[in-house]
DOTI-543217 format. One record per residue: residue number from 1; residue in one letter; x, y, z of N, C-alpha, C in turn. Coordinates in nm, 3 decimals. Example, Ala and Ser with C-alpha at 12.3 -4.5 7.8 and 13.67 -1.06 7.14 Angstrom:
<rs>
[r 1; A; [1.319; -0.569; 0.780]; [1.230; -0.450; 0.780]; [1.320; -0.330; 0.780]]
[r 2; S; [1.285; -0.225; 0.708]; [1.367; -0.106; 0.714]; [1.290; 0.003; 0.787]]
</rs>
This chain:
<rs>
[r 1; M; [1.231; -0.546; 1.289]; [1.307; -0.659; 1.248]; [1.391; -0.619; 1.127]]
[r 2; T; [1.519; -0.649; 1.131]; [1.609; -0.616; 1.021]; [1.683; -0.741; 0.977]]
[r 3; V; [1.694; -0.755; 0.846]; [1.770; -0.866; 0.788]; [1.878; -0.805; 0.700]]
[r 4; D; [2.000; -0.850; 0.719]; [2.114; -0.804; 0.639]; [2.175; -0.928; 0.575]]
[r 5; Y; [2.185; -0.929; 0.443]; [2.231; -1.047; 0.371]; [2.344; -1.009; 0.275]]
[r 6; A; [2.457; -1.075; 0.290]; [2.569; -1.053; 0.199]; [2.551; -1.148; 0.080]]
[r 7; A; [2.494; -1.097; -0.028]; [2.466; -1.179; -0.146]; [2.594; -1.219; -0.218]]
[r 8; S; [2.692; -1.131; -0.212]; [2.823; -1.161; -0.270]; [2.925; -1.072; -0.201]]
[r 9; E; [3.049; -1.082; -0.242]; [3.152; -0.998; -0.183]; [3.126; -0.850; -0.211]]
[r 10; Q; [3.065; -0.821; -0.324]; [3.038; -0.682; -0.363]; [2.899; -0.634; -0.322]]
[r 11; L; [2.803; -0.723; -0.306]; [2.662; -0.684; -0.287]; [2.612; -0.721; -0.148]]
[r 12; D; [2.562; -0.620; -0.078]; [2.502; -0.637; 0.054]; [2.357; -0.591; 0.046]]
[r 13; L; [2.262; -0.674; 0.087]; [2.119; -0.641; 0.082]; [2.065; -0.626; 0.224]]
[r 14; Q; [1.970; -0.535; 0.241]; [1.907; -0.513; 0.370]; [1.755; -0.505; 0.353]]
[r 15; A; [1.683; -0.552; 0.455]; [1.537; -0.539; 0.460]; [1.498; -0.511; 0.604]]
[r 16; T; [1.406; -0.417; 0.622]; [1.361; -0.381; 0.756]; [1.209; -0.374; 0.757]]
[r 17; L; [1.149; -0.429; 0.861]; [1.006; -0.422; 0.883]; [0.984; -0.374; 1.025]]
[r 18; S; [0.905; -0.268; 1.040]; [0.873; -0.221; 1.175]; [0.725; -0.188; 1.184]]
[r 19; F; [0.671; -0.209; 1.303]; [0.530; -0.182; 1.329]; [0.519; -0.118; 1.467]]
[r 20; S; [0.444; -0.010; 1.475]; [0.421; 0.059; 1.603]; [0.271; 0.076; 1.624]]
[r 21; D; [0.229; 0.058; 1.747]; [0.089; 0.080; 1.784]; [0.092; 0.168; 1.909]]
[r 22; A; [0.045; 0.291; 1.896]; [0.054; 0.387; 2.007]; [-0.085; 0.439; 2.045]]
[r 23; Q; [-0.106; 0.452; 2.175]; [-0.232; 0.506; 2.227]; [-0.202; 0.603; 2.340]]
[r 24; A; [-0.286; 0.705; 2.351]; [-0.272; 0.801; 2.461]; [-0.407; 0.867; 2.484]]
[r 25; E; [-0.431; 0.905; 2.606]; [-0.551; 0.982; 2.636]; [-0.526; 1.067; 2.760]]
[r 26; W; [-0.608; 1.166; 2.774]; [-0.594; 1.261; 2.883]; [-0.730; 1.268; 2.953]]
[r 27; K; [-0.731; 1.246; 3.081]; [-0.857; 1.246; 3.155]; [-0.849; 1.345; 3.271]]
[r 28; G; [-0.964; 1.391; 3.313]; [-0.972; 1.472; 3.433]; [-0.922; 1.615; 3.419]]
[r 29; L; [-0.942; 1.677; 3.303]; [-0.898; 1.815; 3.285]; [-0.985; 1.908; 3.369]]
[r 30; S; [-0.923; 1.989; 3.449]; [-0.994; 2.085; 3.532]; [-0.923; 2.219; 3.522]]
[r 31; I; [-0.990; 2.316; 3.461]; [-0.931; 2.447; 3.441]; [-1.017; 2.551; 3.513]]
[r 32; S; [-0.952; 2.639; 3.583]; [-1.023; 2.750; 3.647]; [-0.928; 2.870; 3.651]]
[r 33; Y; [-0.984; 2.988; 3.656]; [-0.904; 3.110; 3.661]; [-0.890; 3.157; 3.805]]
[r 34; P; [-0.776; 3.214; 3.835]; [-0.764; 3.280; 3.967]; [-0.861; 3.398; 3.972]]
[r 35; A; [-0.904; 3.433; 4.088]; [-1.001; 3.541; 4.105]; [-0.950; 3.675; 4.051]]
[r 36; I; [-0.820; 3.693; 4.040]; [-0.767; 3.822; 3.995]; [-0.775; 3.840; 3.843]]
[r 37; V; [-0.804; 3.732; 3.768]; [-0.817; 3.745; 3.623]; [-0.954; 3.805; 3.592]]
[r 38; N; [-0.951; 3.925; 3.533]; [-1.078; 3.992; 3.501]; [-1.079; 4.052; 3.361]]
[r 39; D; [-0.985; 4.013; 3.278]; [-0.978; 4.060; 3.141]; [-1.091; 3.994; 3.062]]
[r 40; P; [-1.189; 4.071; 3.009]; [-1.304; 4.011; 2.940]; [-1.264; 3.933; 2.814]]
[r 41; V; [-1.161; 3.977; 2.743]; [-1.117; 3.904; 2.623]; [-1.061; 3.769; 2.663]]
[r 42; L; [-0.974; 3.767; 2.763]; [-0.917; 3.642; 2.811]; [-1.027; 3.547; 2.860]]
[r 43; L; [-1.120; 3.600; 2.934]; [-1.227; 3.516; 2.987]; [-1.314; 3.457; 2.876]]
[r 44; E; [-1.332; 3.530; 2.767]; [-1.415; 3.479; 2.657]; [-1.337; 3.380; 2.569]]
[r 45; L; [-1.212; 3.413; 2.537]; [-1.134; 3.326; 2.449]; [-1.097; 3.194; 2.515]]
[r 46; Y; [-1.071; 3.196; 2.643]; [-1.026; 3.078; 2.714]; [-1.126; 3.036; 2.820]]
[r 47; D; [-1.248; 3.015; 2.776]; [-1.355; 2.972; 2.866]; [-1.327; 2.830; 2.915]]
[r 48; P; [-1.312; 2.809; 3.046]; [-1.283; 2.675; 3.097]; [-1.388; 2.570; 3.057]]
[r 49; E; [-1.513; 2.608; 3.045]; [-1.615; 2.510; 3.006]; [-1.592; 2.463; 2.862]]
[r 50; G; [-1.556; 2.554; 2.774]; [-1.528; 2.517; 2.636]; [-1.402; 2.433; 2.622]]
[r 51; M; [-1.307; 2.455; 2.711]; [-1.182; 2.380; 2.705]; [-1.198; 2.236; 2.752]]
[r 52; S; [-1.309; 2.203; 2.812]; [-1.327; 2.065; 2.857]; [-1.333; 1.968; 2.739]]
[r 53; A; [-1.356; 2.018; 2.618]; [-1.357; 1.932; 2.500]; [-1.218; 1.878; 2.468]]
[r 54; I; [-1.115; 1.935; 2.528]; [-0.978; 1.888; 2.505]; [-0.965; 1.740; 2.539]]
[r 55; T; [-1.035; 1.696; 2.643]; [-1.024; 1.554; 2.681]; [-1.074; 1.464; 2.569]]
[r 56; D; [-1.174; 1.505; 2.492]; [-1.221; 1.424; 2.379]; [-1.117; 1.419; 2.268]]
[r 57; Y; [-1.049; 1.531; 2.244]; [-0.948; 1.537; 2.138]; [-0.818; 1.468; 2.178]]
[r 58; S; [-0.803; 1.435; 2.304]; [-0.676; 1.376; 2.348]; [-0.674; 1.225; 2.330]]
[r 59; N; [-0.783; 1.164; 2.288]; [-0.784; 1.019; 2.266]; [-0.713; 0.988; 2.135]]
[r 60; L; [-0.589; 0.945; 2.146]; [-0.507; 0.918; 2.029]; [-0.481; 0.768; 2.017]]
[r 61; H; [-0.487; 0.718; 1.895]; [-0.452; 0.579; 1.868]; [-0.412; 0.570; 1.722]]
[r 62; Y; [-0.288; 0.534; 1.698]; [-0.243; 0.519; 1.559]; [-0.149; 0.401; 1.547]]
[r 63; Q; [-0.138; 0.352; 1.424]; [-0.047; 0.244; 1.393]; [0.041; 0.288; 1.276]]
[r 64; L; [0.167; 0.253; 1.283]; [0.262; 0.289; 1.178]; [0.336; 0.162; 1.134]]
[r 65; T; [0.329; 0.135; 1.004]; [0.400; 0.022; 0.944]; [0.503; 0.078; 0.847]]
[r 66; D; [0.626; 0.028; 0.857]; [0.734; 0.077; 0.771]; [0.809; -0.043; 0.715]]
[r 67; I; [0.818; -0.050; 0.582]; [0.893; -0.155; 0.514]; [1.001; -0.087; 0.430]]
[r 68; T; [1.125; -0.131; 0.448]; [1.238; -0.072; 0.375]; [1.323; -0.183; 0.314]]
[r 69; L; [1.356; -0.166; 0.187]; [1.445; -0.258; 0.116]; [1.560; -0.179; 0.056]]
[r 70; G; [1.679; -0.232; 0.065]; [1.792; -0.159; 0.010]; [1.912; -0.248; -0.011]]
[r 71; G; [2.014; -0.187; -0.068]; [2.136; -0.260; -0.092]; [2.253; -0.168; -0.121]]
[r 72; T; [2.371; -0.224; -0.108]; [2.494; -0.153; -0.139]; [2.579; -0.242; -0.229]]
[r 73; Y; [2.628; -0.183; -0.337]; [2.715; -0.256; -0.428]; [2.850; -0.186; -0.432]]
[r 74; R; [2.956; -0.263; -0.405]; [3.092; -0.209; -0.406]; [3.157; -0.242; -0.541]]
[r 75; F; [3.189; -0.139; -0.617]; [3.259; -0.157; -0.744]; [3.405; -0.195; -0.719]]
[r 76; N; [3.462; -0.135; -0.616]; [3.596; -0.167; -0.570]; [3.601; -0.128; -0.422]]
[r 77; P; [3.711; -0.147; -0.352]; [3.712; -0.115; -0.208]; [3.676; 0.030; -0.174]]
[r 78; A; [3.691; 0.122; -0.267]; [3.664; 0.263; -0.237]; [3.531; 0.313; -0.294]]
[r 79; L; [3.491; 0.267; -0.409]; [3.373; 0.320; -0.480]; [3.254; 0.227; -0.461]]
[r 80; Y; [3.141; 0.285; -0.419]; [3.021; 0.204; -0.397]; [2.895; 0.282; -0.434]]
[r 81; M; [2.788; 0.207; -0.457]; [2.656; 0.266; -0.485]; [2.558; 0.204; -0.387]]
[r 82; T; [2.468; 0.286; -0.337]; [2.366; 0.237; -0.244]; [2.229; 0.284; -0.291]]
[r 83; A; [2.130; 0.199; -0.269]; [1.992; 0.231; -0.307]; [1.899; 0.182; -0.198]]
[r 84; Q; [1.789; 0.255; -0.181]; [1.692; 0.216; -0.078]; [1.554; 0.262; -0.119]]
[r 85; A; [1.453; 0.181; -0.090]; [1.314; 0.216; -0.114]; [1.235; 0.184; 0.013]]
[r 86; S; [1.144; 0.275; 0.050]; [1.064; 0.257; 0.171]; [0.917; 0.283; 0.144]]
[r 87; W; [0.833; 0.211; 0.216]; [0.689; 0.235; 0.216]; [0.646; 0.247; 0.361]]
[r 88; E; [0.575; 0.355; 0.393]; [0.520; 0.377; 0.526]; [0.370; 0.387; 0.517]]
[r 89; Y; [0.301; 0.321; 0.609]; [0.155; 0.333; 0.616]; [0.119; 0.378; 0.757]]
[r 90; Y; [0.049; 0.489; 0.764]; [0.004; 0.547; 0.890]; [-0.146; 0.526; 0.899]]
[r 91; N; [-0.192; 0.451; 0.999]; [-0.334; 0.422; 1.018]; [-0.384; 0.495; 1.142]]
[r 92; D; [-0.462; 0.598; 1.122]; [-0.516; 0.678; 1.231]; [-0.643; 0.609; 1.282]]
[r 93; K; [-0.629; 0.534; 1.390]; [-0.741; 0.457; 1.443]; [-0.844; 0.543; 1.516]]
[r 94; E; [-0.801; 0.659; 1.566]; [-0.890; 0.750; 1.640]; [-0.866; 0.889; 1.583]]
[r 95; A; [-0.963; 0.937; 1.506]; [-0.946; 1.068; 1.440]; [-0.919; 1.177; 1.542]]
[r 96; Y; [-0.827; 1.264; 1.510]; [-0.786; 1.372; 1.598]; [-0.854; 1.501; 1.555]]
[r 97; V; [-0.806; 1.614; 1.598]; [-0.868; 1.743; 1.570]; [-0.887; 1.765; 1.420]]
[r 98; Y; [-0.790; 1.726; 1.341]; [-0.795; 1.752; 1.197]; [-0.861; 1.640; 1.119]]
[r 99; G; [-0.922; 1.545; 1.185]; [-0.988; 1.434; 1.117]; [-0.894; 1.317; 1.097]]
[r 100; D; [-0.934; 1.228; 1.008]; [-0.857; 1.107; 0.982]; [-0.730; 1.142; 0.905]]
[r 101; M; [-0.616; 1.111; 0.964]; [-0.487; 1.145; 0.903]; [-0.420; 1.021; 0.842]]
[r 102; S; [-0.496; 0.915; 0.816]; [-0.440; 0.793; 0.759]; [-0.383; 0.819; 0.620]]
[r 103; G; [-0.282; 0.742; 0.584]; [-0.225; 0.755; 0.450]; [-0.093; 0.682; 0.441]]
[r 104; D; [-0.038; 0.682; 0.322]; [0.090; 0.616; 0.304]; [0.187; 0.706; 0.228]]
[r 105; A; [0.314; 0.667; 0.236]; [0.419; 0.745; 0.171]; [0.522; 0.649; 0.113]]
[r 106; Y; [0.575; 0.686; -0.001]; [0.680; 0.611; -0.067]; [0.805; 0.699; -0.073]]
[r 107; R; [0.919; 0.640; -0.039]; [1.045; 0.715; -0.043]; [1.152; 0.628; -0.108]]
[r 108; G; [1.247; 0.693; -0.170]; [1.356; 0.620; -0.228]; [1.477; 0.709; -0.245]]
[r 109; Y; [1.592; 0.647; -0.248]; [1.712; 0.724; -0.277]; [1.816; 0.634; -0.343]]
[r 110; L; [1.903; 0.700; -0.413]; [2.013; 0.635; -0.483]; [2.136; 0.720; -0.457]]
[r 111; G; [2.243; 0.659; -0.413]; [2.363; 0.736; -0.381]; [2.489; 0.669; -0.433]]
[r 112; L; [2.586; 0.752; -0.457]; [2.717; 0.705; -0.501]; [2.818; 0.756; -0.399]]
[r 113; G; [2.903; 0.668; -0.352]; [2.998; 0.708; -0.249]; [3.140; 0.666; -0.281]]
[r 114; Y; [3.231; 0.736; -0.216]; [3.373; 0.706; -0.234]; [3.440; 0.716; -0.097]]
[r 115; S; [3.506; 0.610; -0.054]; [3.576; 0.607; 0.074]; [3.722; 0.643; 0.054]]
[r 116; F; [3.773; 0.728; 0.140]; [3.914; 0.768; 0.133]; [3.997; 0.682; 0.226]]
</rs>
């Protein structure tokens, strides 16, 4: 959802809110080697029985919330300044291979522009 508000002739304000909920899983993994594969290193490193754990690691579920506030101020028709601040929250609902990856991030920028 985005809101754009012209506060004045010189000032334009924006706000954005987004939310994502994503899930994925992988079922029925079946790995086998062709009979011609006889390399002992390959057979040990890529054991099909050990690879069956991949299906457990494939259960993904995360939520992402993003809130952004910003604005643009025009000093004159050519010169303007823009600023924006964002907060993102990532909620790892199903821990993956590296564990719980939940956390948040703050971002911001300030810019000065000139239109020709």
